[in-house]
Every structure is written in C-alpha cells, then in structure tokens.
C-alpha positions in Angstrom: 80.2 43.9 72.5 83.3 45.8 71.4 83.1 49.3 70.1 85.9 50.9 68.0 87.0 54.3 69.2 89.5 56.6 67.4 92.1 55.7 70.0 91.7 52.1 68.9 92.4 53.1 65.3 95.5 55.1 66.3 96.8 52.2 68.3 96.1 49.9 65.4 98.1 52.2 63.1 101.0 52.2 65.5 100.9 48.4 65.6 100.7 48.2 61.8 103.6 50.5 61.3 105.7 48.5 63.6 104.8 45.2 62.0 105.2 46.6 58.6 108.8 47.4 59.4 109.3 43.8 60.6 108.0 41.6 57.8 109.4 38.5 59.4 106.9 39.0 62.2 104.1 39.9 59.7 104.6 36.6 57.9 104.1 34.7 61.2 101.0 36.5 62.4 97.6 35.0 61.9 94.7 37.4 61.8 92.9 35.3 64.4 95.7 35.8 67.1 94.8 39.1 68.8 96.6 38.0 72.0 99.9 37.8 70.1 99.3 41.2 68.6 98.5 42.6 72.1 101.8 41.1 73.3 103.7 42.8 70.6 101.9 46.1 71.3 102.7 45.9 75.0 106.3 44.9 74.4 107.1 47.8 72.1 104.8 50.5 73.6 105.1 49.7 77.3 101.3 49.7 77.7 101.1 46.9 80.3 100.7 49.6 83.1 97.3 50.4 81.7 96.0 46.9 81.5 94.3 47.1 84.8 92.0 49.8 83.4 89.0 47.7 82.2 87.8 50.1 79.6 91.3 50.6 78.2 91.8 46.9 78.2 88.7 46.6 76.1 90.1 49.2 73.7 93.4 47.3 73.5 91.5 44.2 72.4 89.4 46.1 69.9 92.6 47.9 68.6 94.2 44.5 68.1 91.2 43.4 66.0 91.3 46.6 63.9 95.1 46.2 63.5 94.6 42.7 62.3 92.0 43.9 59.7 94.3 46.7 58.6 97.3 44.4 58.6 95.6 42.0 56.3 95.5 44.6 53.5 99.1 45.6 53.3 100.2 42.1 54.1 98.2 40.9 51.1 99.7 43.9 49.1 103.1 42.9 50.2 102.7 39.3 49.2 101.2 40.4 45.9 104.0 42.9 45.1 106.8 40.8 46.5 107.8 43.1 49.4 108.2 40.2 51.8 111.4 38.3 51.3 110.9 34.6 51.0 107.3 34.8 49.8 106.6 33.9 46.2 105.0 36.5 44.0 102.2 34.7 42.3 102.4 36.6 39.0 106.2 36.2 38.8 106.1 32.6 37.8 103.6 33.2 35.0 105.5 36.3 33.8 108.9 34.5 33.9 107.4 31.5 32.1 105.8 33.8 29.5 109.0 35.9 29.1 111.1 32.8 28.8 108.7 31.3 26.2 108.7 34.6 24.4 112.5 34.7 24.4 112.6 31.1 23.1 110.0 31.9 20.5 112.0 34.9 19.3 115.2 32.7 19.2 113.3 30.0 17.3 111.9 32.5 14.8 115.4 33.9 14.3 116.7 30.3 13.8 114.0 29.6 11.3 114.8 32.8 9.4 118.5 31.9 9.4 117.8 28.3 8.2 115.4 29.6 5.5 118.2 32.0 4.4 120.7 29.1 4.1 118.1 26.9 2.4 117.3 29.7 -0.1 121.0 29.9 -0.9 121.1 26.2 -1.4 118.0 26.3 -3.6 119.6 29.1 -5.6 122.7 26.9 -6.1 120.4 24.1 -7.1 118.7 26.3 -9.7 122.1 27.3 -11.1 123.3 23.7 -11.3 120.1 22.7 -12.9 120.6 25.3 -15.6 124.2 24.1 -16.1 122.9 20.5 -16.3 120.3 21.6 -18.9 123.1 23.3 -20.9 125.3 20.2 -20.8 122.4 18.0 -21.9 121.6 20.4 -24.8 125.2 20.4 -25.9 125.3 16.6 -25.7 122.3 16.4 -27.9 123.7 18.8 -30.4 127.0 17.0 -30.4 125.3 13.7 -30.9 123.5 15.1 -33.9 126.9 16.3 -35.3 128.4 12.9 -34.7 125.5 11.2 -36.5 125.9 13.6 -39.5 129.7 13.0 -39.5 129.2 9.3 -39.4 126.9 9.5 -42.4 129.6 11.5 -44.2 132.2 8.9 -43.3 130.0 6.2 -44.6 129.4 8.1 -47.9 133.1 8.8 -48.2 133.8 5.1 -47.9 131.3 4.4 -50.7 132.8 7.2 -52.8 136.4 6.0 -52.1 135.4 2.5 -53.2 133.9 3.8 -56.4 136.9 6.0 -57.2 139.3 3.1 -56.5 137.1 1.0 -58.8 137.3 3.7 -61.6 141.0 4.0 -61.1 141.5 0.2 -61.5 139.3 0.1 -64.6 141.2 3.0 -66.2 144.5 1.4 -65.4 143.3 -1.9 -66.9 142.0 -0.1 -70.1 145.2 1.8 -70.5 147.2 -1.4 -70.2 145.1 -3.1 -72.9 145.6 -0.2 -75.3 149.3 -0.2 -74.6 149.4 -4.0 -75.1 147.4 -3.7 -78.3 149.7 -1.0 -79.7 152.7 -3.0 -78.8 151.4 -6.3 -80.3 150.3 -4.7 -83.6 153.2 -2.4 -84.1 157.0 -2.2 -83.6 159.0 -0.4 -81.2 159.7 2.2 -83.9 156.0 2.6 -84.6 156.5 6.3 -85.0 159.1 5.6 -87.8 156.6 3.2 -89.3 153.9 5.8 -89.2 156.3 8.1 -91.1 157.3 5.6 -93.6 153.9 4.2 -94.3 152.2 7.6 -94.4 150.7 8.7 -97.7 152.1 12.1 -97.2 153.3 14.7 -94.8 149.8 15.4 -93.5 149.0 11.7 -93.0 152.3 11.3 -91.2 151.6 14.1 -88.8 148.1 12.9 -88.1 149.4 9.4 -87.3 152.1 10.8 -84.9 149.5 13.1 -83.2 147.0 10.3 -82.8 149.6 8.1 -81.1 150.6 11.0 -78.7 146.9 11.9 -77.9 146.1 8.3 -77.0 149.0 8.2 -74.7 148.3 11.6 -73.1 144.6 10.8 -72.7 145.2 7.6 -70.9 147.8 9.2 -68.6 145.5 12.1 -67.8 142.5 9.9 -67.0 144.7 7.7 -64.9 146.0 10.7 -63.0 142.5 12.1 -62.5 141.2 8.9 -61.0 144.2 8.6 -58.8 143.6 12.3 -57.6 140.0 11.5 -56.9 140.9 8.4 -54.9 143.3 10.5 -52.9 140.7 13.3 -52.2 138.2 10.8 -51.1 140.7 9.1 -48.9 141.7 12.4 -47.4 138.1 13.4 -46.7 137.4 10.1 -45.0 140.5 10.5 -42.8 139.4 14.0 -41.9 135.9 12.9 -41.1 137.2 10.1 -38.9 139.4 12.5 -37.0 136.4 14.8 -36.5 134.4 11.9 -35.2 137.1 10.9 -32.8 137.3 14.5 -31.5 133.5 14.5 -31.0 133.7 11.2 -29.1 136.3 12.8 -26.8 134.0 15.8 -26.3 131.0 13.6 -25.6 133.1 11.8 -23.0 133.9 15.1 -21.4 130.2 16.1 -21.3 129.4 12.7 -19.8 131.9 13.4 -17.0 130.5 16.8 -16.4 127.0 15.4 -16.3 128.0 12.8 -13.7 129.8 15.4 -11.5 126.8 17.7 -11.7 124.4 14.9 -10.8 126.5 14.3 -7.7 126.5 18.1 -6.8 122.7 18.3 -7.4 122.1 15.2 -5.3 124.2 16.7 -2.4 122.4 20.1 -2.6 119.0 18.4 -2.6 120.1 16.4 0.5 121.2 19.6 2.2 118.0 21.4 1.3 116.0 18.5 2.7 118.0 18.5 5.9 117.4 22.3 6.3 113.8 21.7 5.5 113.7 19.2 8.4 115.5 21.6 10.7 113.0 24.3 9.8 110.1 22.0 10.5 111.6 21.1 13.9 112.2 24.8 14.7 108.7 25.7 13.5 107.3 23.0 15.8 109.2 24.4 18.7 108.1 27.9 17.8 104.5 26.8 17.8 105.0 25.2 21.2 106.6 28.4 22.6 103.7 30.5 21.1 101.2 28.2 22.8 103.1 28.6 26.1 103.0 32.4 25.7 99.3 32.2 25.1 98.8 29.9 28.1 100.8 32.1 30.4 99.1 35.2 29.2 95.8 33.5 30.1 97.2 32.8 33.6 98.4 36.4 33.9 95.0 37.7 32.8 93.3 35.5 35.4 95.7 36.7 38.0 95.1 40.3 37.1 91.4 39.8 37.3 91.8 38.1 40.7 94.1 41.0 41.8 91.5 43.5 40.7 88.8 41.6 42.5 90.9 41.5 45.7 91.7 45.2 45.4 88.0 46.0 45.2 87.3 43.8 48.2 90.1 45.6 50.1 88.6 48.9 49.2 85.2 47.8 50.4 86.8 46.5 53.6 88.6 49.8 54.1 85.4 51.7 53.7 83.7 49.4 56.2 86.6 50.0 58.6 86.3 53.7 58.1 82.5 53.6 58.8 83.1 51.4 61.9 85.7 54.0 63.0 83.2 56.8 62.5 80.5 54.9 64.5 83.0 54.2 67.2 83.8 57.9 67.4 80.2 58.8 67.8 79.7 56.2 70.5 82.9 57.3 72.3 81.8 61.0 72.1 78.4 60.3 73.6 79.7 58.2 76.5 79.6 59.8 79.9 82.6 57.6 81.0 84.9 58.9 78.1 88.0 60.5 79.5 89.1 64.0 78.4 91.8 62.4 76.4 89.3 60.3 74.5 87.1 63.4 73.9 90.1 65.3 72.6 91.0 62.4 70.3 87.4 62.1 69.1 87.5 65.8 68.1 90.7 65.2 66.3 89.1 62.2 64.5 86.2 64.3 63.3 88.6 66.9 62.0 90.8 64.4 60.3 87.7 62.8 58.7 86.6 66.0 57.2 90.0 66.8 55.8 90.4 63.4 54.1 92.3 61.6 56.9 95.7 62.3 55.3 97.6 61.3 58.4 96.3 57.7 58.4 98.6 56.6 55.5 96.0 57.6 52.9 94.2 54.2 53.1 90.6 55.6 53.2 88.9 55.6 49.8 88.0 59.2 49.5 91.4 60.7 49.1 92.8 64.0 50.3 91.6 65.9 47.2 88.0 65.3 47.9 87.5 63.8 44.5 85.4 60.5 44.5 87.0 57.2 43.3 90.5 57.9 44.5 92.3 54.9 46.1 94.4 54.6 49.2 97.9 55.6 48.0 99.0 58.6 50.1 100.8 60.4 47.3 97.5 60.8 45.4 96.4 63.5 47.9 99.9 65.0 48.4 100.2 67.9 45.8 103.9 68.0 46.3 104.0 65.0 44.0 104.4 66.7 40.6 107.6 65.3 39.0 109.1 66.3 35.7 109.4 64.0 32.7 111.9 63.6 29.9 109.0 62.8 27.5 106.3 65.2 26.3 103.0 64.1 27.7 101.2 65.5 24.7 103.5 63.5 22.4 102.5 60.3 24.3 98.8 61.1 23.9 99.1 62.1 20.3 100.9 58.8 19.5 98.4 56.7 21.6 95.4 58.3 19.9 96.6 57.2 16.5 95.4 53.7 17.3 91.9 54.5 18.5 89.5 52.2 16.8 91.9 49.3 16.6 90.8 46.0 18.3 91.3 44.8 21.8 93.0 41.5 21.9 93.7 39.9 25.3 97.5 39.2 25.5 98.0 40.9 22.2 101.2 42.8 21.4 100.3 44.9 18.4 98.9 48.4 18.4 97.4 47.8 15.0 96.3 44.2 15.1 95.2 44.2 18.8 96.4 44.4 22.4 95.0 44.5 25.9 95.1 47.4 28.4 98.6 46.8 29.8 99.9 45.9 26.4 98.6 49.2 25.0 100.3 51.3 27.6 103.5 49.2 27.4 103.8 49.5 23.6 103.1 53.3 23.6 105.8 53.9 26.2 108.1 51.5 24.3 107.7 53.8 21.2 109.4 56.6 23.2 112.2 54.3 24.5 110.6 54.0 28.0 110.8 50.7 29.8 107.6 49.6 31.4 105.9 46.5 32.8 103.5 44.3 30.9 100.9 43.9 33.7 98.3 46.4 34.7 98.9 46.3 38.5 102.7 46.5 38.0 102.2 50.1 36.7 101.2 51.1 40.3 104.9 51.1 41.2 106.3 52.2 37.8 107.7 55.6 37.1 107.2 58.5 39.4 104.1 59.1 41.7 101.8 62.0 40.8 99.0 63.4 42.9 95.4 63.5 41.6 95.4 67.3 41.3 98.7 67.3 39.4 97.6 64.7 36.8 98.7 65.7 33.3 98.3 64.4 29.8 100.5 61.4 29.2 100.3 60.2 32.8 99.5 56.5 33.4 96.3 55.9 35.5 96.0 52.5 37.3 92.6 51.1 38.2 91.7 47.7 39.8 92.6 45.3 37.0 93.0 48.0 34.4 95.4 50.7 33.2 95.1 53.6 30.9 96.8 56.9 29.7 95.3 60.2 30.8 94.8 62.5 27.7 93.6 65.7 29.5 90.2 67.2 29.8 89.2 64.5 32.2 89.4 61.7 29.7 91.6 58.6 29.1 92.8 56.8 26.0 92.8 53.0 26.6 92.4 49.5 25.3 89.0 49.3 26.9 87.5 45.9 26.1 86.9 43.3 23.5 83.6 44.9 22.4 84.9 48.5 22.6 88.5 48.2 21.4 90.9 51.1 21.8 88.9 54.2 22.8 89.4 57.8 24.0 86.1 58.9 25.4 85.8 57.5 29.0 86.2 59.7 32.1 89.4 59.3 34.1 87.1 58.6 37.1 85.3 55.6 35.4 86.8 53.4 38.2 88.6 53.9 41.5 92.0 55.3 40.8 94.6 53.2 42.6 97.7 55.0 41.2 98.8 57.8 38.9 102.4 57.5 37.6 104.6 59.6 35.3 107.5 58.5 33.1 110.9 59.6 34.3 
C-alpha cells in the first residue's frame, strides 16, 4: 500500500508547476495515467538515476498520483475560467447568448419607442385633420342653411315680382281707360271747354285742377308700380347671385372634404402599419426577454454547479492535506527514512503550522490562520493591499440603501429585485466601475486583497455567491429569495475564495 510523504507532495508540486506552464500537455493528460506523468517528471527533472531505489521508486509513483489529484483541481479551474486555449468555457456560451439577447431586447425596445413616437405624431396629425374635417362639415351645414334661406327669399321675390307686375299692368290698364274716357267724352281743347262752360272763375279753376290731378295721380301710381317691379326684380337678381356664390362655396367645401378624407385615410393606413410594426417588434422583444430569462436560468445552474464543484475541490484539498500529514507522520516514524526525508518531514511540520504558504496557497486554512479562507495565495499575503479610485465607505453607503429590497434571481434592479452578482454589479455600475455579471467571475475582477487587509467596499467571493464587505466583520448582499438584500451576516459565513478591490 502506498504512503504519501512530504517529498511526494514536493515532487507533485514540481510536476504540477511544469504542467501548468504547458497547458497543451495538461489537456492531453488523463488522471489515470501515472506512468505518463512519471515519464514527464523523469524527462524534465533527470530522476531516472534514482529509479533503482525501490523506496524512492515507490515515492515517485505516489507522487504521480498526488500530482494527478492536485492537477485535476487547477485543470478544472483552467477549463472553468478559460485559461486553456482551445477549450470552451461553459459559461461563456450562456453569457454570450444572454448578452446578445439583452442587446437585441434593448434594440427592440428602442425600435418600439421610436415607432410609437412616429405613430403618436401620425395620430396627432389624424386628430388635427379630424378637427379640420369637423370644421368643414360644420361650415357646409351652415352654408346649406343659408342657401335654403336664400332660396326661400328668391321664391318669395318671384311671388312679389309677379304681384307687382300684375299691379303695374292693372294700373296701366286703368289709366288707359280713364284717358280713353276723357278723350271720348271731351275734345282736344277740353281745358278751353272747361273754361267756357264753367259757371264762374271758381268753377273753371276747379275743373282745370281736377283734370290735372287725375292725370298726375295716374302717372304717380304708374311710376310707383314700375319702381316696385324694378325693386323686386333687383332683389331677385341679387338673391340669385348670392345663391350662385353659395353654390360655388359649397363646391369648394366638397373638394376640401374629399381631399381631407384622402389624407385621413392615408394617415389611418400609416398608423395601422406602424401598429403592425410595433406588434412585430413587441413580439420579438418578448422572445428576447424569454431568451434572457432562459440563459439566466442556465447561468444560475452553472453557477450552482461551479459552487458545488468548488466545494468538492475544497474537500478534496483538505483530504489531500490530511493524507500529506499522515504520510509525514508515517515517514518520520520509519526506521528506513533517510536523513533527507527526516529533514523534509521537519520542514513539512513547520510549513503546516505556518499555513503552508509555499505550496501555492491551496490548503483551506489560509496563511492568516482565519477559518474559512480559500486557496488563493494572495489571501494570506499581506502585501496585497492596493489603493482604489473609489471610496469604499461610499460603496457601502450606496449599497445599504437597498437593504430590505427583494432578491430576484436574474433580476437587474436594485429596487425591484436582483440576485447576488447582479447586486454587486449594479452597485459598482453606479460608480462607473465595470464588473462581471456572474459571481465566480468576480474572483478575477479588480485587484487582489489579502484577508487581513480587507476593507469596506471590497468584494468577497464565496462558492456560488458574492457580496460586499461593509466593515466590522459583516457583509451587505443579495442573500436569498426568502431573506432579500441584507447586511447582518458575517463575512466568514462561507469559505472565502477571493477578496477583490475596485481599481
């Protein structure tokens, strides 16, 4: 049965570093091929001269197995974060699809807004034309009423003209009768007859005055009737001219009405066309929104799987560390251990008590001694304390404004709801800081910060979760559907995989 000694771990780390620098080899290696690994180790480290040593050969094999175990973790990390060229990052496809659908959705909404603006302009024109049409129809009705009244006046004028002409004819006939009577019963010198036959001066004057009055009266009556006939005829002519003008105006109104009806018909057709375009664009927008929701669901599932894988990796690393410690103990108690092995075992013990900082920081304890710190080496390196262009307290103050608002998976609103990565993303966006939209992507965002240098406003990444450190050991976060956005949980509520600070 193989036992793992500290030398095995050291050799495994050397192998891992070499393979990590050569991803093309990593992509070809299968964990179940320790012989291939041993060949690479021997080729690069010139260890074949020691193969004859049985115990060392056994360690070589055990080191290969440990290397394979350790290699599996960064290899998986590399595949997950896209470090290996030619390997597909599983989240990229969903993210790209989501971002493409979101871009299409934004474009569709912009198009809908533009189409609605044009349609509103057309509807406004329709309203104006409808009012213009109503005015024309009203004027037509008023004009028709005036035409009807004028026609009635023309009809009355015809009746009055006919009556006046009749009176004129009657007066003319009567005057002719009187003249005829006077002519037949007198002489052409009737005035002299009146003078001669008069009984006196007075009688003579009366006779002469009577003859003149009859003549003047007939002439005056005839003139009056003729004037009346002329007035009635003039009135009729005037009314007929007015009626003709009204008919011309009515024809103009009819032409305007016909033209307006054509314009209104065209505007209605345009409005209907834009309504159809809006409906089509809205249908596309609904499809894009559905795609965004579907891809958010895929991303959420992938993040959960990544968190689960990260936790499995952490547990596997702890198991490897325990196996290493057991191998150290076994190696130290063996009477066949070489002085070199004993020296290495002592070094192992010392390294273990100090947090194993030289082993790429992959043990779960962390160099600071605080529990729940992940494997990133910079977490235990207190030289990692970068400056930031944004006030951390300002970030926390802004983030805390939304405490109590709902958690909505895939949401993009700090007021109506968002998830953990959306919360951090939107807060950073408020300060003009570009950031990813996925929790695990924050592990490589910004600048690394050690655990001991963590400050308010720093982003803390957990397996499948991300939050903002607010100071005093607490975080502000979009916690869960049931809790919403909160600010009471400890920063050590989960294993800390990364601490990052905005540039």
